[in-house]
VEXDREN-2710 file (C-alpha; in Angstrom, 1 decimal):
% VEXDREN-2710
k/r/px/py/pz
1/MET/31.6/15.3/-11.9
2/LYS/34.6/15.1/-9.5
3/ARG/34.7/12.3/-6.9
4/VAL/35.0/13.7/-3.4
5/ARG/34.9/12.1/0.0
6/VAL/34.1/14.8/2.5
7/VAL/31.8/15.6/5.3
8/VAL/30.9/19.3/5.4
9/ALA/29.7/20.8/8.7
10/LEU/26.1/22.0/8.7
11/ALA/25.4/25.7/9.0
12/GLY/22.9/27.2/11.4
13/ALA/20.7/24.8/13.4
14/LEU/21.3/21.7/11.3
15/THR/23.4/19.1/13.0
16/LEU/24.4/15.5/12.4
17/MET/23.4/12.5/14.5
18/PRO/26.4/10.6/15.8
19/LEU/27.0/7.3/14.0
20/PRO/27.8/4.1/16.0
21/ALA/31.5/4.0/17.0
22/THR/32.0/1.0/14.7
23/ALA/30.8/2.7/11.6
24/ALA/33.2/4.6/9.2
25/THR/32.4/8.2/8.3
26/PRO/29.9/8.1/5.4
27/ALA/30.8/9.8/2.2
28/PHE/28.4/12.6/1.7
29/SER/28.3/16.4/1.6
30/LEU/25.6/18.8/2.6
31/SER/24.5/21.8/0.6
32/GLY/21.4/23.8/1.6
33/GLY/20.6/21.3/4.3
34/VAL/20.4/18.2/1.9
35/THR/23.0/15.8/0.6
36/ALA/24.7/17.1/-2.6
37/PRO/25.6/15.1/-5.8
38/ILE/29.3/14.7/-5.2
39/HIS/29.9/11.3/-6.7
40/SER/29.9/10.3/-10.4
41/MET/27.5/7.7/-11.8
42/ALA/30.1/6.9/-14.6
43/ASP/32.4/5.1/-12.2
44/ALA/29.8/3.9/-9.7
45/VAL/30.4/0.3/-8.5
46/ARG/27.9/-2.2/-10.0
47/GLU/27.8/-5.7/-8.6
48/THR/25.6/-8.6/-7.6
49/VAL/25.6/-10.5/-4.3
50/TYR/23.8/-13.8/-3.6
51/VAL/22.8/-14.0/0.0
52/ASP/22.0/-17.1/2.0
53/SER/18.3/-16.9/2.9
54/GLY/18.5/-19.7/5.4
55/LEU/15.6/-21.5/3.5
56/ASP/15.5/-24.4/1.1
57/LEU/11.9/-24.0/-0.1
58/ASP/12.7/-25.4/-3.6
59/GLY/13.9/-28.7/-1.9
60/ASP/17.1/-29.1/-3.9
61/GLY/19.2/-29.7/-0.8
62/THR/20.9/-26.3/-1.0
63/ARG/19.8/-23.2/0.9
64/ASP/18.2/-20.7/-1.4
65/ARG/20.2/-17.6/-2.3
66/VAL/18.5/-14.3/-2.9
67/ALA/20.1/-12.1/-5.6
68/ALA/20.7/-8.4/-4.9
69/ASP/21.9/-6.1/-7.6
70/ILE/23.9/-3.2/-6.1
71/ILE/25.0/0.2/-7.4
72/ARG/27.1/2.4/-5.1
73/PRO/29.5/5.3/-5.2
74/SER/33.1/4.6/-5.9
75/THR/34.4/5.7/-2.5
76/THR/36.3/4.3/0.5
77/GLY/33.7/5.7/2.8
78/ARG/30.7/3.7/4.0
79/VAL/27.3/4.5/2.6
80/PRO/23.7/3.7/3.6
81/VAL/21.3/1.7/1.4
82/ILE/18.0/2.4/-0.3
83/MET/16.5/-1.0/-1.1
84/ASP/13.6/-2.1/-3.3
85/ALA/12.8/-5.8/-3.2
86/SER/10.4/-6.9/-6.0
87/PRO/9.2/-9.9/-8.0
88/TYR/8.8/-7.7/-11.1
89/TYR/12.4/-7.0/-12.3
90/GLN/12.2/-9.4/-15.3
91/SER/8.5/-9.5/-15.8
92/ALA/6.1/-6.6/-15.4
93/GLY/8.9/-4.1/-14.7
94/ARG/8.8/-1.1/-12.4
95/GLY/7.3/2.4/-12.8
96/ASN/5.0/4.0/-15.3
97/GLU/7.4/3.0/-18.1
98/SER/7.7/-0.7/-16.9
99/GLU/11.5/-0.7/-16.7
100/VAL/13.3/-4.0/-16.2
101/LYS/16.8/-4.8/-15.1
102/THR/19.4/-5.3/-17.8
103/TYR/22.9/-6.9/-17.6
104/ASP/26.0/-7.0/-19.7
105/SER/27.5/-10.1/-21.2
106/ALA/29.4/-10.8/-18.0
107/GLY/26.2/-10.6/-15.9
108/VAL/27.0/-7.2/-14.4
109/PRO/23.9/-5.1/-13.8
110/VAL/23.5/-2.2/-16.2
111/LYS/19.9/-0.9/-16.0
112/PHE/18.5/-0.2/-12.5
113/PRO/14.8/0.5/-12.9
114/LEU/13.3/3.8/-11.5
115/PHE/15.2/7.0/-10.6
116/TYR/16.5/6.0/-7.2
117/ASP/20.0/5.1/-8.5
118/ASN/20.4/8.1/-10.7
119/TYR/19.3/10.5/-8.0
120/PHE/20.7/9.0/-4.8
121/VAL/24.0/7.3/-5.7
122/PRO/25.6/10.7/-6.6
123/ARG/24.4/11.9/-3.1
124/GLY/26.2/9.2/-1.2
125/TYR/23.7/6.3/-1.1
126/ALA/23.9/2.8/-2.4
127/VAL/20.8/1.4/-4.2
128/VAL/20.1/-2.3/-3.8
129/LEU/17.4/-4.0/-5.9
130/VAL/16.5/-7.4/-4.6
131/ASP/14.9/-10.2/-6.6
132/PHE/12.3/-12.1/-4.5
133/LEU/13.2/-15.7/-3.9
134/GLY/11.9/-17.7/-6.9
135/THR/12.2/-14.7/-9.3
136/ASN/14.8/-13.4/-11.8
137/ARG/18.2/-14.5/-10.6
138/SER/17.2/-15.8/-7.1
139/ARG/16.7/-19.4/-6.2
140/GLY/13.8/-20.6/-4.0
141/CYS/10.1/-20.2/-4.4
142/VAL/7.5/-17.4/-4.7
143/ASP/5.2/-17.7/-1.7
144/VAL/3.2/-14.3/-2.0
145/GLY/3.8/-12.6/1.3
146/GLY/5.1/-15.6/3.1
147/GLN/8.5/-16.5/4.7
148/ALA/10.3/-16.5/1.4
149/GLU/9.4/-12.9/0.7
150/ILE/10.2/-11.7/4.2
151/ALA/13.6/-13.6/4.0
152/SER/14.3/-11.9/0.6
153/GLY/14.4/-8.6/2.6
154/THR/15.7/-9.7/6.0
155/ALA/18.6/-11.8/4.6
156/VAL/20.0/-8.8/2.6
157/ILE/19.6/-6.4/5.5
158/ASP/21.5/-9.0/7.7
159/TRP/24.2/-9.2/5.1
160/LEU/24.5/-5.4/4.9
161/ASN/25.1/-5.5/8.7
162/GLY/27.6/-8.4/8.6
163/ARG/25.2/-10.9/10.1
164/ARG/24.7/-13.2/7.1
165/THR/26.9/-14.7/4.4
166/GLY/26.8/-13.4/0.8
167/TYR/28.4/-15.0/-2.2
168/SER/29.7/-13.7/-5.5
169/THR/27.8/-16.3/-7.5
170/LEU/24.5/-18.2/-7.3
171/THR/26.1/-21.5/-6.4
172/GLY/29.8/-20.9/-5.7
173/ALA/31.7/-20.8/-2.4
174/THR/33.4/-17.4/-2.8
175/THR/32.0/-15.1/-0.2
176/LYS/31.4/-11.3/-0.5
177/SER/31.1/-8.8/2.3
178/ALA/29.4/-5.5/2.6
179/SER/32.3/-3.6/4.1
180/TRP/31.2/-0.5/2.2
181/SER/27.8/-0.4/4.1
182/THR/27.0/1.6/7.2
183/GLY/24.2/-1.0/7.9
184/ALA/21.5/1.6/7.7
185/VAL/18.7/0.5/5.3
186/GLY/15.6/2.2/4.0
187/MET/13.1/0.0/2.1
188/ILE/10.9/1.5/-0.5
189/GLY/8.5/0.2/-3.1
190/LYS/5.1/0.4/-4.7
191/SER/2.4/-2.3/-4.4
192/TRP/4.0/-5.8/-3.9
193/ASP/7.4/-4.2/-3.3
194/GLY/6.0/-1.9/-0.6
195/SER/4.2/-4.9/0.9
196/ILE/7.5/-6.7/1.7
197/ALA/8.7/-3.4/3.3
198/ASN/5.7/-3.6/5.7
199/GLY/6.4/-7.3/6.3
200/VAL/10.1/-6.8/7.0
201/ALA/9.5/-3.9/9.3
202/ALA/7.1/-6.0/11.3
203/THR/9.9/-8.4/12.1
204/GLY/11.6/-5.5/14.0
205/ILE/14.9/-6.3/12.3
206/ASP/17.9/-4.2/13.3
207/GLY/19.4/-2.0/10.6
208/LEU/16.1/-1.2/8.9
209/LYS/15.8/2.5/9.7
210/THR/12.8/3.5/7.6
211/ILE/10.2/2.2/5.1
212/VAL/8.4/4.0/2.3
213/PRO/5.4/1.8/1.4
214/ILE/3.6/3.1/-1.6
215/ALA/0.1/1.6/-2.2
216/ALA/1.3/-1.4/-0.2
217/ILE/-0.4/-4.4/1.3
218/SER/-0.3/-5.0/5.1
219/SER/-2.5/-8.1/5.1
220/TRP/-2.6/-10.4/2.1
221/TYR/-6.0/-11.8/3.3
222/ASP/-7.4/-8.3/2.7
223/TRP/-6.0/-8.2/-0.9
224/PHE/-7.7/-11.5/-1.8
225/ARG/-10.7/-11.4/0.6
226/SER/-12.9/-9.0/2.5
227/ASP/-14.5/-10.1/5.8
228/GLY/-15.3/-13.6/4.6
229/VAL/-16.2/-12.8/1.0
230/ALA/-13.8/-13.4/-1.9
231/TYR/-12.8/-10.8/-4.5
232/PRO/-13.1/-12.0/-8.1
233/GLY/-9.9/-12.8/-10.0
234/TYR/-7.2/-14.8/-8.2
235/SER/-8.8/-17.5/-6.2
236/SER/-5.6/-18.0/-4.2
237/PRO/-2.0/-16.6/-4.0
238/THR/-0.9/-19.5/-6.2
239/GLY/-2.3/-18.0/-9.4
240/LEU/-0.7/-14.6/-8.7
241/GLY/2.7/-16.0/-7.7
242/SER/2.9/-18.4/-10.6
243/GLN/3.1/-15.5/-13.1
244/PHE/6.5/-14.4/-11.8
245/GLU/8.3/-17.6/-11.1
246/ASN/11.6/-18.2/-12.8
247/SER/12.3/-21.6/-14.4
248/ASN/13.8/-23.2/-11.3
249/ALA/10.8/-22.2/-9.2
250/ARG/8.3/-23.5/-11.8
251/SER/10.0/-26.9/-11.8
252/ARG/10.6/-27.3/-8.1
253/CYS/8.0/-25.4/-6.1
254/ALA/4.8/-27.5/-6.4
255/THR/4.7/-28.0/-2.7
256/VAL/4.7/-24.3/-1.9
257/ARG/2.0/-23.8/-4.5
258/SER/-0.1/-26.5/-3.0
259/GLN/0.2/-25.0/0.5
260/MET/-1.0/-21.7/-0.8
261/THR/-3.9/-23.2/-2.6
262/ASN/-5.0/-25.4/0.3
263/GLY/-4.7/-22.4/2.7
264/SER/-7.0/-20.1/0.8
265/PRO/-10.4/-21.7/0.7
266/ALA/-12.9/-20.2/-1.8
267/ASN/-15.4/-19.5/1.0
268/GLY/-13.3/-16.6/2.1
269/ASP/-12.3/-17.9/5.6
270/TYR/-9.3/-16.5/7.4
271/THR/-6.9/-19.4/7.8
272/ALA/-3.5/-20.0/9.4
273/MET/-1.9/-19.4/6.0
274/TRP/-3.4/-15.9/5.8
275/GLN/-2.3/-15.3/9.4
276/THR/1.3/-15.8/8.5
277/ARG/0.8/-13.2/5.8
278/ASP/-0.8/-10.7/8.1
279/PHE/1.8/-8.0/8.9
280/VAL/-0.7/-6.0/11.0
281/ARG/-0.6/-8.6/13.8
282/ASN/3.1/-8.1/14.3
283/ALA/3.1/-4.3/13.7
284/SER/4.0/-3.7/17.4
285/ASN/7.5/-4.9/16.4
286/VAL/8.0/-2.0/14.0
287/LYS/10.9/0.3/14.9
288/ALA/11.6/1.9/11.5
289/SER/10.0/5.2/10.6
290/ILE/7.2/5.1/8.0
291/PHE/6.4/7.4/5.1
292/ALA/3.2/5.9/3.6
293/ILE/1.6/6.9/0.3
294/HIS/-1.8/5.8/-1.0
295/GLY/-4.4/6.7/-3.5
296/LEU/-7.9/7.2/-2.1
297/ASN/-9.4/5.7/-5.3
298/ASP/-7.1/2.6/-5.3
299/LEU/-9.3/-0.5/-5.6
300/ASN/-6.3/-2.7/-6.3
301/VAL/-4.6/-2.3/-3.0
302/LYS/-7.4/-0.8/-1.0
303/THR/-6.9/2.0/1.5
304/LEU/-7.7/-0.2/4.5
305/GLN/-4.2/-1.7/3.9
306/TYR/-2.4/1.4/5.1
307/GLY/-5.1/2.4/7.6
308/GLN/-4.9/-0.7/9.7
309/PHE/-1.1/-0.8/9.6
310/TRP/-0.9/2.9/10.5
311/ASP/-3.2/2.3/13.5
312/ALA/-1.3/-0.8/14.7
313/VAL/2.3/0.4/14.8
314/PRO/3.6/1.9/18.1
315/ALA/2.8/5.5/18.7
316/SER/6.6/6.1/19.2
317/VAL/7.3/5.3/15.6
318/PRO/7.7/8.5/13.5
319/LYS/5.2/8.5/10.6
320/LYS/4.3/10.5/7.6
321/LEU/1.4/10.1/5.2
322/TRP/0.3/11.3/1.7
323/PHE/-3.2/10.7/0.3
324/SER/-3.8/11.4/-3.3
325/GLN/-7.1/11.2/-5.3
326/THR/-5.4/8.8/-7.7
327/ALA/-5.9/5.0/-8.0
328/HIS/-2.8/2.7/-8.0
329/VAL/-0.2/5.3/-8.9
330/ASP/3.3/6.2/-7.6
331/PRO/3.8/9.7/-6.3
332/PHE/6.6/10.1/-8.8
333/ASP/3.8/10.1/-11.4
334/PHE/1.2/12.3/-9.6
335/ARG/3.3/14.9/-7.6
336/ARG/6.9/14.5/-8.9
337/SER/8.3/17.9/-8.2
338/GLU/7.3/17.7/-4.5
339/TRP/7.9/14.0/-4.1
340/VAL/11.6/13.8/-5.0
341/PRO/12.8/16.5/-2.7
342/THR/10.5/15.3/0.2
343/LEU/11.8/11.7/-0.3
344/HIS/15.4/13.1/-0.4
345/ARG/15.0/14.8/2.9
346/TRP/13.3/11.8/4.4
347/PHE/16.2/9.5/3.5
348/ASP/18.7/12.1/4.7
349/ARG/17.0/12.2/8.0
350/TRP/16.7/8.5/8.7
351/LEU/19.6/7.0/6.8
352/LEU/22.3/9.7/7.3
353/GLY/21.0/11.2/10.5
354/VAL/20.7/14.8/9.1
355/GLN/18.6/16.7/11.7
356/ASN/16.5/18.5/9.1
357/GLY/13.3/18.5/11.1
358/ILE/11.1/16.6/8.6
359/GLU/9.7/14.5/11.4
360/ASN/8.3/17.7/13.0
361/GLU/6.6/18.9/9.9
362/PRO/2.9/18.2/9.2
363/GLN/2.3/14.5/9.3
364/VAL/-0.3/14.2/6.6
365/SER/-0.7/15.8/3.1
366/ALA/-4.0/15.1/1.4
367/GLU/-5.2/16.0/-2.1
368/ARG/-8.6/17.8/-1.8
369/ALA/-9.1/18.5/-5.5
370/PRO/-6.9/17.7/-8.5
371/ASP/-3.4/19.0/-7.6
372/VAL/-4.8/20.9/-4.6
373/TRP/-3.2/19.7/-1.3
374/SER/-3.8/20.5/2.4
375/THR/-1.7/19.5/5.4
376/ASP/-2.3/18.6/9.1
377/GLN/0.2/18.3/11.9
378/THR/-1.2/14.9/13.0
379/TRP/-3.3/12.2/11.5
380/PRO/-6.1/11.6/12.2
381/PRO/-6.3/15.4/12.7
382/ALA/-7.0/16.9/16.1
383/GLY/-10.7/17.1/16.9
384/THR/-11.6/13.9/15.0
385/ALA/-14.1/11.8/17.0
386/SER/-15.6/8.3/16.5
387/THR/-19.3/9.1/15.8
388/VAL/-22.2/6.6/15.4
389/LEU/-24.6/7.5/12.6
390/ARG/-27.9/5.5/12.1
391/PRO/-30.2/5.0/9.2
392/SER/-33.9/5.6/9.7
393/SER/-37.0/6.5/7.8
394/SER/-35.9/10.1/8.3
395/GLY/-32.5/9.5/6.6
396/LEU/-29.0/9.3/8.1
397/GLY/-28.4/10.9/11.5
398/THR/-27.7/10.2/15.2
399/ALA/-31.2/9.0/16.2
400/ALA/-31.9/5.2/16.1
401/GLY/-34.3/4.1/13.4
402/THR/-37.3/1.8/13.7
403/GLY/-38.8/-0.7/11.3
404/THR/-37.0/-2.4/8.4
405/SER/-35.8/-1.7/4.9
406/ALA/-35.7/-4.5/2.3
407/PHE/-34.3/-5.0/-1.1
408/THR/-33.4/-7.9/-3.4
409/ASP/-29.9/-8.7/-4.5
410/ASN/-30.4/-9.1/-8.2
411/GLY/-26.8/-9.9/-8.9
412/SER/-26.3/-6.8/-11.1
413/GLY/-25.3/-4.1/-8.6
414/THR/-22.5/-1.7/-9.4
415/PRO/-21.5/1.5/-7.6
416/THR/-22.7/3.6/-10.4
417/ASN/-26.1/2.1/-10.9
418/TRP/-26.8/1.8/-7.2
419/ILE/-26.0/5.4/-6.5
420/SER/-27.6/6.8/-9.7
421/GLY/-30.8/5.0/-8.9
422/SER/-31.0/2.8/-12.0
423/ASN/-30.7/-0.3/-9.9
424/THR/-32.9/-0.7/-6.8
425/GLY/-31.1/-3.7/-5.3
426/ARG/-29.9/-1.7/-2.3
427/ALA/-31.1/0.6/0.5
428/ILE/-29.9/4.2/0.7
429/TRP/-30.1/7.0/3.3
430/SER/-28.6/10.5/3.6
431/THR/-28.1/13.5/5.9
432/ALA/-29.6/16.8/5.2
433/ALA/-27.4/19.3/3.2
434/LEU/-24.5/20.1/5.4
435/ALA/-24.3/23.6/7.0
436/SER/-20.5/23.3/7.2
437/ASP/-17.7/21.1/6.0
438/LEU/-17.5/17.6/7.5
439/ARG/-14.2/15.7/7.4
440/ILE/-14.0/11.9/7.6
441/ALA/-10.4/10.9/8.5
442/GLY/-9.7/7.3/9.5
443/THR/-11.3/3.8/9.2
444/SER/-15.1/3.4/9.5
445/SER/-17.0/0.3/10.3
446/ILE/-20.6/-0.7/9.8
447/THR/-22.9/-3.0/11.9
448/VAL/-25.9/-4.4/10.1
449/GLY/-28.8/-6.4/11.6
450/VAL/-30.0/-8.3/8.6
451/SER/-32.0/-11.4/7.6
452/SER/-31.7/-13.2/4.3
453/SER/-34.3/-15.1/2.4
454/THR/-31.7/-17.7/1.4
455/SER/-28.9/-19.6/3.2
456/THR/-26.2/-17.5/1.5
457/ALA/-25.8/-13.7/1.5
458/HIS/-23.1/-11.2/0.7
459/LEU/-23.2/-7.6/1.9
460/THR/-21.8/-4.3/0.5
461/ALA/-21.7/-0.8/2.2
462/TYR/-20.6/2.6/0.9
463/LEU/-20.2/6.0/2.4
464/VAL/-20.9/8.6/-0.4
465/ASP/-20.4/12.3/-0.8
466/TYR/-23.4/13.6/-2.7
467/GLY/-22.8/16.9/-4.4
468/PRO/-21.0/18.3/-7.4
469/ALA/-17.2/18.2/-7.5
470/ARG/-14.3/18.1/-9.9
471/VAL/-12.1/15.1/-9.2
472/ARG/-9.4/12.9/-10.7
473/THR/-10.9/10.2/-12.9
474/GLY/-9.8/6.8/-13.9
475/GLU/-6.2/6.0/-12.7
476/GLY/-5.9/9.8/-12.1
477/ILE/-3.0/10.5/-14.5
478/ARG/-2.3/10.8/-18.2
479/THR/1.2/10.1/-19.5
480/LEU/2.6/12.9/-21.7
481/THR/5.3/12.8/-24.4
482/THR/7.6/15.3/-22.6
483/GLU/10.2/14.2/-20.1
484/SER/11.9/15.5/-17.0
485/CYS/15.2/14.2/-15.6
486/TRP/16.0/13.4/-12.0
487/GLY/19.6/12.7/-11.3
488/GLU/22.6/11.7/-13.4
489/SER/22.3/9.5/-16.5
490/ARG/24.9/7.0/-17.5
491/THR/25.3/4.6/-20.4
492/GLY/22.4/2.1/-20.3
493/ASP/20.5/3.9/-17.5
494/ASP/19.1/7.3/-18.1
495/ALA/17.5/9.5/-15.5
496/CYS/14.7/10.9/-17.6
497/TYR/11.0/9.9/-17.4
498/ARG/7.8/11.0/-19.2
499/ASN/5.8/13.6/-17.4
500/THR/2.1/13.2/-16.5
501/GLU/-0.9/15.3/-15.8
502/ALA/-4.1/14.8/-13.9
503/THR/-7.1/13.3/-15.6
504/THR/-10.2/15.2/-14.3
505/GLY/-13.9/15.3/-14.6
506/ASN/-17.1/16.6/-13.0
507/VAL/-19.2/14.2/-10.8
508/ASP/-22.4/14.4/-8.8
509/ALA/-21.3/11.8/-6.2
510/GLN/-18.1/10.3/-4.9
511/ILE/-17.7/7.0/-3.0
512/ILE/-15.4/7.8/-0.1
513/ALA/-15.4/4.5/1.8
514/ARG/-16.6/1.0/1.1
515/GLY/-16.6/-2.5/2.5
516/TRP/-17.9/-6.0/1.7
517/ALA/-18.7/-9.1/3.8
518/ASP/-20.1/-12.6/3.8
519/LEU/-23.0/-12.9/6.3
520/ALA/-22.0/-16.5/7.1
521/ASN/-19.0/-15.0/8.9
522/TYR/-21.0/-12.8/11.2
523/GLN/-19.4/-14.4/14.3
524/SER/-16.0/-15.4/13.0
525/LEU/-13.8/-15.0/10.0
526/THR/-12.2/-18.4/10.6
527/THR/-15.4/-20.4/10.9
528/PRO/-18.5/-19.7/8.9
529/ARG/-22.0/-20.3/10.4
530/THR/-25.1/-21.7/8.8
531/ILE/-27.5/-19.0/7.8
532/THR/-31.2/-19.8/8.5
533/PRO/-33.5/-18.0/6.1
534/GLY/-35.6/-15.4/7.9
535/THR/-33.4/-15.2/11.0
536/LYS/-31.8/-11.9/11.8
537/TYR/-28.0/-11.8/12.3
538/ARG/-25.8/-8.9/13.3
539/MET/-22.5/-8.5/11.5
540/THR/-19.9/-5.8/11.9
541/PHE/-17.4/-5.3/9.0
542/ARG/-14.8/-2.7/8.0
543/LEU/-15.0/0.1/5.5
544/SER/-12.0/1.5/3.7
545/THR/-9.7/4.1/5.3
546/THR/-10.1/7.6/4.0
547/ASP/-9.4/11.3/4.5
548/TRP/-12.2/13.2/2.7
549/VAL/-14.0/16.5/3.3
550/VAL/-17.7/16.5/2.5
551/PRO/-18.2/20.2/1.7
552/ALA/-21.0/22.4/3.1
553/GLY/-24.1/22.0/0.9
554/HIS/-23.3/18.4/0.1
555/ARG/-24.9/15.4/1.8
556/LEU/-23.3/12.3/3.4
557/GLY/-25.0/9.1/2.2
558/LEU/-25.0/5.5/3.3
559/VAL/-25.7/2.7/0.9
560/ILE/-26.2/-0.9/2.0
561/GLY/-26.6/-3.5/-0.8
562/GLY/-26.0/-7.2/-1.6
563/THR/-23.5/-8.1/-4.3
564/ASP/-21.3/-5.3/-5.7
565/THR/-20.5/-7.2/-8.9
566/THR/-17.4/-4.9/-9.6
567/ALA/-15.8/-6.0/-6.3
568/ILE/-17.0/-9.4/-4.9
569/VAL/-18.2/-12.8/-6.1
570/ARG/-21.9/-13.6/-6.0
571/PRO/-23.4/-15.9/-3.4
572/SER/-24.7/-19.3/-4.6
573/GLN/-28.3/-18.1/-4.2
574/LEU/-29.2/-14.4/-4.5
575/PRO/-31.3/-13.4/-1.5
576/ARG/-33.9/-10.8/-0.5
577/LEU/-32.3/-8.9/2.4
578/THR/-34.2/-7.2/5.2
579/VAL/-32.3/-4.6/7.3
580/ASP/-33.4/-4.0/10.9
581/LEU/-32.9/-0.3/11.2
582/ALA/-32.8/-0.3/15.0
583/ASP/-29.9/-2.7/14.9
584/THR/-27.9/-1.0/12.1
585/SER/-25.3/1.8/12.5
586/VAL/-22.1/3.0/11.0
587/ARG/-19.2/4.2/13.1
588/VAL/-17.3/7.1/11.4
589/PRO/-14.3/9.1/12.4
590/LEU/-15.7/12.6/12.0
591/LYS/-14.4/16.1/12.4
592/GLY/-17.2/18.7/12.2
593/THR/-20.8/19.1/13.2
594/VAL/-22.8/15.9/13.1
595/PRO/-25.4/16.4/10.4
596/SER/-29.1/16.0/10.7
597/ALA/-31.1/13.4/8.8
598/SER/-32.9/13.9/5.6
599/PRO/-35.3/11.5/3.7
600/ALA/-34.9/13.3/0.4
601/PRO/-34.3/11.0/-2.6
602/LEU/-30.7/10.8/-3.9
603/VAL/-30.0/10.6/-7.6
604/ALA/-26.6/11.2/-9.2
605/SER/-26.1/11.2/-12.9
606/SER/-22.3/10.9/-12.7
607/VAL/-20.4/8.9/-10.1
608/SER/-16.7/8.6/-9.2
609/ALA/-16.5/5.0/-8.0
610/GLY/-12.7/4.3/-8.0
611/THR/-10.5/2.2/-10.2
612/LYS/-9.2/-1.4/-10.0
613/SER/-6.0/-2.2/-11.9
614/ALA/-3.5/-5.0/-11.8
615/LEU/-1.2/-5.4/-8.9
616/GLY/2.1/-3.8/-9.8
END
């Protein structure tokens, strides 16, 4: 492939945004309205820079340097940057095939995980893969969403814009500049990687033009806790972060680990430590455009994470959103042929200024059935209204109920056995069969008036689509033996990846939103209150964000239970819970005719309940 440094005028209505006067003309060419592969991967420049983070969290008396591995076109023109910052490059790896970075004997990077380099470097982009502080070749400490992670991203963006010093080695004094960079950066990443993109965007840093958070966290409290109740597994960020520390961090970062442990009490309270890891509270600072992707059945990084961030960023920020029926899966592995060209146009628009109109296209694309997608110009879609539904002896409808409904938390509740009827440790209500489709698009919340027979009580709530459907099951994909190639391969880094297909099955019910809470936090997430047995308390807590159509003929159900053993820890004493129906309601973003109530029993033999997998 011949190396060329040209700018081709766009035909028709396509134009280029003017670059700042200080920026050199970028080296790209347009063909068919998108950047064309005009540079060779064989002679691409591969290098590493160690950027001064401004921190000394490992306490060695020297400011921590963050390592960034770079691959860029061999050209005298300036290029924009696609950046993925991650803790995984020498541990869990990235992508469906768990790719890790590799280096030659001189320490020059050879393998760049994922397809970004193979596809985008020939088209005039640099790809920069950043090791979080405390991981792989960076110094410092892993602090799981804290200042070290944010600095891992902001320091490199500052360096790319000439605002911070970079070095050619981890400890030496020889500096290295980014004279090849336009300063325009797009951050992308799945899971933890995408979470730092959210966090860096919330600083409002200049130079970050767009973020593409995939199944990403916006508040670390909401990954470890839910409205006062802890999720099982990691009791604090310490256990998670310790898995990915390099040897320097393991030996020098005890203070940081202690701070995380002390700041994450087991009772589920929201502390100052969690506040510093809550990117939603600073979302008003976001200037970068956002292309968010999330699986509706992701119980690892739950959908509330994108919903609350989406709602909090300024209305002026251009946004795009994809929902799939998968769990914790990258769009490259559930919609590859559509994902790559869409991402291509997105980066062309926001990093090169190509006026391709992508920001004017439908804002949301949602998977309605396996591999069946629909779009809407805005999200939530026009006509969506916040609607209050109430449980009563007549079912679920708009009229307030009277009396109570009681059940015992037997400590064995699961989504499947609660909905199928084999476990009675919950209360359940539904609408009548719908006369027309009903769409739920946004984040719901539930208010429960409830008394407990013990001084400890945990609560669970689900919204359920009752009716037969064919859906994705498990993680939502199956990996095949065939491959497809995306970009240009080179020695040590091929552009080919195994294909996937949807895993599907038939169900009688689908959980479409869920939430959990500790009744002791009914007044405050920061300060629990004493629960007096037999006294009624009112608590409002959040359900997950969704975009789901309950078809005509189906029924919308509400389940209220105690401990969902698949999701939250048990209270110290299992209670009998009594729900005051007059003081209980669920607020749902609905589009469609509000359904009438129905007291008919609900039994589902097969249930799609979502999938929880490891963060990664």
